[in-house]
KEKE-3310 file (N, C-alpha, C; in steps of 0.2 Angstrom, whole numbers, plus 5000, padded with zeros to 4 digits):
npx = (5536:5542:5558:5563:5573:5572:5560:5563:5571:5566:5561:5572:5580:5572:5573:5586:5587:5580:5587:5600:5595:5592:5604:5611:5604:5608:5621:5626:5624:5633:5647:5663:5677:5690:5694:5688:5676:5660:5642:5634:5629:5639:5650:5661:5674:5674:5685:5690:5682:5691:5698:5706:5712:5715:5725:5731:5745:5745:5748:5756:5753:5758:5752:5756:5755:5744:5743:5737:5739:5732:5722:5717:5707:5716:5715:5716:5718:5710:5710:5701:5700:5688:5674:5664:5649:5649:5639:5638:5634:5630:5626:5620:5616:5601:5585:5573:5582:5589:5600:5603:5616:5620:5632:5640:5654:5666:5673:5687:5692:5698:5690:5689:5690:5690:5697:5698:5713:5720:5726:5731:5742:5740:5743:5734:5728:5723:5722:5726:5742:5744:5745:5744:5738:5735:5724:5722:5710:5703:5701:5701:5691:5689:5682:5683:5694:5707:5706:5707:5716:5719:5733:5745:5761:5771:5766:5764:5778:5782:5775:5778:5790:5788:5786:5776:5759:5761:5756:5747:5743:5735:5729:5718:5718:5708:5696:5698:5707)
npy = (4221:4215:4213:4197:4196:4208:4207:4197:4202:4210:4199:4191:4200:4201:4188:4187:4196:4189:4178:4183:4188:4176:4169:4178:4177:4164:4166:4167:4179:4190:4188:4193:4192:4195:4196:4185:4185:4181:4184:4174:4161:4156:4165:4166:4155:4138:4126:4111:4095:4084:4067:4063:4053:4052:4047:4035:4026:4009:3996:3988:3980:3970:3963:3952:3950:3938:3924:3912:3898:3895:3887:3890:3890:3890:3902:3903:3913:3909:3909:3908:3907:3916:3921:3935:3942:3958:3972:3984:4000:4012:4028:4037:4051:4061:4067:4060:4051:4045:4033:4018:4007:3991:3980:3965:3960:3948:3947:3944:3938:3936:3926:3927:3919:3914:3900:3886:3879:3869:3872:3885:3890:3902:3916:3921:3934:3933:3940:3957:3966:3973:3986:3990:3999:3999:4008:4016:4025:4033:4047:4054:4048:4038:4026:4020:4009:3999:3999:3995:4002:4003:4009:4019:4013:4022:4029:4019:4015:4027:4027:4015:4016:4023:4026:4015:4019:4032:4048:4049:4055:4053:4050:4038:4023:4015:4006:3993:3978)
npz = (4665:4681:4687:4694:4704:4710:4717:4726:4735:4747:4754:4756:4764:4776:4780:4783:4794:4804:4805:4810:4822:4829:4829:4837:4849:4853:4857:4870:4878:4875:4876:4881:4871:4872:4886:4891:4899:4901:4899:4904:4916:4929:4927:4917:4909:4913:4920:4912:4917:4927:4928:4938:4952:4969:4983:4996:4993:4991:4985:4971:4955:4941:4927:4915:4897:4891:4881:4869:4858:4843:4830:4813:4798:4783:4771:4753:4739:4724:4706:4691:4673:4664:4654:4648:4640:4632:4629:4616:4610:4597:4592:4578:4567:4565:4570:4559:4553:4563:4569:4577:4582:4587:4595:4600:4611:4617:4632:4641:4658:4675:4686:4703:4719:4737:4744:4755:4761:4769:4786:4798:4811:4824:4835:4849:4858:4874:4886:4888:4892:4908:4920:4937:4951:4968:4979:4995:5005:4995:4985:4997:5006:5019:5019:5007:5003:4997:4983:4966:4952:4934:4926:4916:4910:4913:4924:4933:4935:4941:4953:4959:4965:4977:4995:5006:5009:5004:4998:4983:4967:4952:4934:4930:4919:4919:4930:4942:4941)
capx = (5536:5547:5564:5562:5578:5570:5555:5565:5576:5563:5560:5579:5582:5568:5576:5593:5586:5577:5593:5604:5592:5592:5611:5613:5601:5612:5628:5627:5624:5638:5654:5669:5682:5697:5695:5685:5671:5654:5636:5630:5630:5646:5655:5667:5675:5676:5690:5687:5682:5697:5696:5711:5711:5721:5724:5737:5748:5745:5752:5756:5753:5759:5749:5759:5750:5742:5742:5736:5740:5725:5722:5711:5707:5721:5712:5720:5714:5711:5707:5699:5699:5681:5672:5657:5647:5648:5635:5641:5629:5633:5621:5622:5611:5597:5578:5570:5587:5593:5601:5607:5619:5622:5636:5643:5660:5667:5678:5690:5694:5699:5685:5693:5687:5695:5696:5702:5719:5723:5725:5737:5742:5741:5744:5728:5728:5717:5722:5732:5746:5741:5749:5738:5739:5729:5724:5717:5707:5702:5698:5700:5686:5692:5678:5686:5700:5709:5703:5712:5715:5723:5737:5750:5767:5775:5763:5766:5785:5783:5772:5781:5796:5786:5785:5769:5755:5763:5750:5748:5738:5736:5723:5718:5715:5701:5695:5699:5713)
capy = (4215:4217:4208:4192:4197:4213:4205:4193:4206:4211:4193:4189:4204:4199:4181:4188:4199:4184:4173:4186:4188:4169:4168:4183:4174:4158:4168:4167:4185:4195:4187:4197:4187:4197:4195:4179:4185:4181:4186:4168:4158:4154:4170:4164:4148:4133:4121:4104:4090:4079:4060:4061:4050:4053:4042:4033:4021:4003:3990:3988:3973:3970:3957:3951:3948:3931:3922:3905:3896:3893:3885:3892:3888:3894:3903:3905:3916:3905:3912:3904:3911:3916:3926:3938:3946:3965:3975:3991:4004:4018:4031:4042:4054:4065:4067:4053:4047:4043:4026:4015:4001:3987:3974:3962:3957:3944:3950:3938:3941:3931:3926:3925:3917:3911:3893:3883:3875:3867:3876:3888:3892:3909:3918:3924:3937:3932:3946:3962:3968:3978:3989:3992:4002:3999:4014:4017:4032:4035:4054:4057:4044:4032:4019:4018:4006:3993:4000:3994:4006:4002:4015:4018:4010:4027:4030:4013:4016:4032:4026:4009:4018:4027:4022:4013:4024:4039:4051:4049:4057:4051:4049:4030:4021:4011:4003:3986:3975)
capz = (4670:4685:4688:4699:4709:4714:4721:4731:4740:4754:4758:4758:4769:4781:4782:4786:4801:4808:4806:4814:4829:4831:4831:4843:4855:4855:4858:4877:4882:4873:4879:4879:4869:4874:4893:4893:4904:4898:4903:4906:4922:4931:4926:4913:4907:4918:4919:4910:4922:4927:4931:4942:4958:4974:4989:4999:4989:4995:4982:4963:4951:4934:4924:4908:4892:4891:4874:4868:4851:4840:4823:4809:4791:4779:4765:4748:4733:4718:4701:4685:4668:4662:4649:4648:4634:4634:4624:4614:4606:4594:4589:4573:4563:4569:4567:4557:4551:4569:4569:4583:4580:4593:4594:4607:4611:4622:4637:4646:4664:4680:4692:4709:4725:4742:4745:4761:4759:4775:4792:4800:4818:4826:4842:4850:4865:4879:4891:4887:4897:4912:4926:4941:4957:4973:4984:5001:5006:4988:4985:5004:5009:5022:5018:5000:5004:4993:4976:4961:4946:4929:4925:4911:4912:4916:4931:4937:4937:4946:4960:4962:4969:4983:5001:5007:5011:5002:4995:4976:4962:4945:4930:4929:4912:4920:4936:4943:4938)
cpx = (5543:5552:5563:5567:5576:5565:5557:5569:5572:5562:5567:5581:5578:5571:5582:5592:5584:5583:5598:5602:5593:5599:5613:5610:5605:5619:5630:5628:5630:5644:5659:5675:5689:5698:5692:5679:5664:5648:5632:5632:5637:5651:5661:5668:5677:5681:5687:5687:5688:5695:5702:5708:5717:5719:5731:5739:5748:5749:5751:5755:5754:5757:5752:5754:5750:5740:5741:5737:5734:5727:5716:5712:5712:5717:5716:5715:5716:5707:5706:5698:5691:5680:5665:5656:5646:5644:5638:5635:5633:5627:5623:5616:5607:5590:5576:5576:5592:5594:5605:5610:5622:5626:5638:5650:5661:5674:5681:5693:5695:5694:5689:5688:5692:5692:5700:5707:5723:5722:5732:5736:5743:5741:5738:5729:5722:5717:5728:5736:5743:5745:5744:5741:5733:5730:5720:5715:5706:5698:5697:5694:5689:5688:5680:5693:5701:5705:5708:5711:5721:5727:5742:5756:5771:5772:5765:5773:5786:5781:5775:5787:5795:5786:5777:5765:5757:5757:5752:5742:5739:5729:5723:5716:5709:5701:5696:5705:5713)
cpy = (4217:4211:4204:4194:4203:4211:4200:4197:4207:4204:4190:4193:4203:4192:4182:4192:4194:4179:4176:4187:4181:4168:4172:4180:4168:4160:4168:4174:4190:4194:4191:4193:4189:4195:4188:4179:4186:4183:4180:4166:4156:4159:4169:4157:4144:4128:4114:4099:4085:4073:4058:4058:4052:4048:4040:4026:4014:3997:3992:3981:3974:3963:3957:3949:3941:3929:3915:3904:3893:3891:3888:3890:3893:3895:3906:3908:3912:3908:3907:3909:3911:3922:3929:3942:3953:3968:3982:3994:4010:4021:4036:4045:4058:4065:4060:4049:4045:4035:4023:4008:3997:3981:3971:3959:3952:3946:3944:3942:3935:3931:3923:3923:3914:3904:3891:3878:3874:3871:3879:3890:3899:3910:3922:3927:3936:3938:3951:3963:3973:3980:3992:3995:4001:4005:4013:4024:4036:4042:4056:4053:4038:4025:4016:4015:4000:3993:4000:3999:4004:4009:4013:4015:4016:4029:4025:4013:4021:4031:4020:4011:4021:4022:4020:4018:4032:4042:4052:4052:4056:4050:4042:4029:4017:4009:3996:3984:3968)
cpz = (4674:4685:4694:4705:4713:4719:4727:4737:4747:4758:4760:4764:4776:4784:4786:4793:4806:4810:4811:4821:4832:4833:4837:4849:4858:4857:4865:4880:4881:4877:4876:4877:4871:4881:4895:4898:4900:4902:4906:4914:4923:4930:4922:4911:4913:4916:4917:4916:4921:4930:4936:4949:4963:4980:4992:4995:4994:4992:4974:4961:4944:4931:4917:4903:4892:4884:4874:4860:4849:4833:4819:4802:4787:4772:4759:4742:4727:4712:4695:4680:4666:4657:4650:4642:4636:4628:4623:4610:4603:4591:4584:4570:4568:4566:4565:4554:4556:4568:4575:4581:4586:4591:4600:4606:4617:4626:4641:4652:4669:4685:4698:4715:4730:4743:4751:4758:4766:4781:4794:4808:4819:4833:4844:4857:4869:4884:4889:4893:4901:4918:4930:4948:4962:4978:4990:5002:4999:4988:4992:5008:5012:5021:5011:5001:4999:4986:4971:4955:4941:4927:4919:4914:4916:4923:4935:4940:4942:4953:4963:4966:4976:4989:5002:5011:5010:4998:4987:4973:4955:4941:4928:4922:4913:4928:4936:4940:4935)
residu = (MET:ARG:ASP:MET:SER:VAL:MET:ARG:ARG:PRO:ALA:LEU:ALA:GLY:PHE:MET:VAL:VAL:LEU:MET:ALA:ALA:LEU:GLY:ALA:CYS:GLY:GLY:GLY:GLY:ALA:ASP:LYS:VAL:SER:GLY:HIS:GLY:GLY:GLY:LYS:GLY:GLY:GLY:TYR:SER:LYS:PRO:HIS:SER:ASP:GLN:VAL:ARG:GLY:LEU:TYR:ASP:ALA:VAL:ARG:HIS:LEU:PRO:ARG:LYS:THR:VAL:ARG:GLY:THR:ARG:ALA:HIS:MET:VAL:LYS:GLU:CYS:ASP:PRO:ALA:THR:ARG:LYS:VAL:LYS:HIS:THR:SER:ARG:SER:GLY:SER:GLY:LYS:ARG:LYS:ARG:THR:ARG:THR:TRP:TYR:THR:THR:GLU:ARG:TYR:ASN:GLN:CYS:HIS:LYS:VAL:ARG:LYS:GLY:SER:GLU:THR:TYR:THR:ARG:VAL:VAL:ARG:PRO:GLU:ARG:TRP:CYS:VAL:ARG:LEU:ASP:ASP:VAL:ASN:GLY:LYS:PRO:GLN:LYS:ASP:ASP:ARG:TRP:PHE:ARG:VAL:SER:PRO:ALA:THR:TYR:SER:GLU:ILE:HIS:GLY:LYS:ASP:GLU:HIS:ALA:ARG:VAL:LYS:PHE:GLU:PRO:ARG:GLY:ARG:GLY:CYS)
# end
């Protein structure tokens, strides 16, 4: 009788050949890792897309954080002593002399749950703090005037000191204000 591992070798070798051919096809046409030039479309690596906008500085706006006071139920953890029955088993012997012994014990524990005890006040944020910049001629298009962009505090400080209609370029956090 032949060894099973010897019978599996041709099948495993065939599988490896198919797997290597499939992985080679997905490789992108033999890219040269040292120089970064590949055989695919575009002739190499492209720069990642940037969300930067440019235009003429028009105005800035700072909206402080807006909060309101609210009330909610004050929940408190309350525990009561409780007991539960626990089953224990022990097996001994073998064959026809196998014996199972069962006994029960009472385990004490704390059963906890949350209950309402009055109310509490808290501060709820209605609007987060925002720094905004308004641009004209967004991305060189004259029809795109008076567009608001949310920016970081550092970008806001940098642009706030510039002259009106100065050319600026930045990466916004969002549109609108």
